Each structure stands twice: as structure tokens, then as C-alpha cells.
N, C-alpha and C positions, 0 to 999 in steps of 0.2 A: 937839180933839174940836169940831166942828162945829155952832154953835148953831143950834138946829131942827130940825139931820137926825138922823135916828133909825136905827140898826143893826136890820136883820133880827130880833136876837136880841133885841132891846127890846122891839120889836113883839110879838115871839110871847110873849115874858114878860107884858106887857101885858095879852094877852087870856088866856091862862090865869089870868091873876090874877083880870080880871072873871067869866071862866066858873066860876071856882070860888066866888064870889062867890054868883052867879046860883045854884049848884048846891047850896051849902050850907046851903039853910033857913034861914037868920038872919030874924031878926022885924026889921022894915022900919027901925027904927032903925040896929041892929047893921049891919045891909045898906049903909046911906046912911052909916053911918060908914066902914065899909070902903071904900065908891065915893070918898068924899073922900079916902081914904089916896092911893087909886090916881091921885084925878087932883093931888093935891100932888105927888107922885113926876112923873108927865106933867109938870107945870109945870115941877118942877127941871130935866127934860132937856129943855125946850124954850126956858130960860132962859139954859142953859149952866152950872147952878148942878152938877147932878149929871151925872156922865159915863154911859155906857152900861153899865159892870161895876156902879156903885153901884146902877142902875137896877134893872138885873136880879135881883141879890141882894135890893132893896127888894121887888120883885114876888115873887120867889122866897121870901120870908118872909113873906107875905100868903098864900101858896097855902100853903105847908107849914102855918101857924097854923091854916089853916081843914082840914088834911087830919087834925090830930093832935085837931081838935074831932071828927072825923067817923071811927072806925074803919072799917078795911076798905073806903074809898071809893077810888074810880077817878078823881079828880080829877087826879092829875100822869098818868096813862097814856095 
């Protein structure tokens, strides 16, 4: 795992998580908390503490959690 290098799949997963947060309709505090979570994950990738597979899974959990809050949502489509 190269420090500070992101694989395309990791970048796509981060973009999906960020888009899901923006489209979620969360209030400002909840949205800020989720964005901070995305930044913590990204920091882990940048520092080499998280591998790409771990980061993709973590970003995916954010998206999945938001989708479960919005029945019929097309966030993951």
C-alpha cells in the first residue's frame, strides 16, 4: 500500500459517500458529522493507516446507512 496514493475505486467510493451525504436531507449538524467521518477515513488513507479495501468498505457503510434512512432512494444507482 503506497502512502498517500488512492486507487480509483477508493476515490469513487469517497465521491459516492459525499454525494449521498449531500442528497440525504440531513440537518446541518448530522451532515457535518458525516462529512467529518469522510475526512477521517480519507486521512487514514493518506497516512497509510487504512488500505483501499478498508476505506471502500467504510465509505460504503456511510452510503448504506443513508440509503436505509431513505426508502426508495436512488443514491446508490
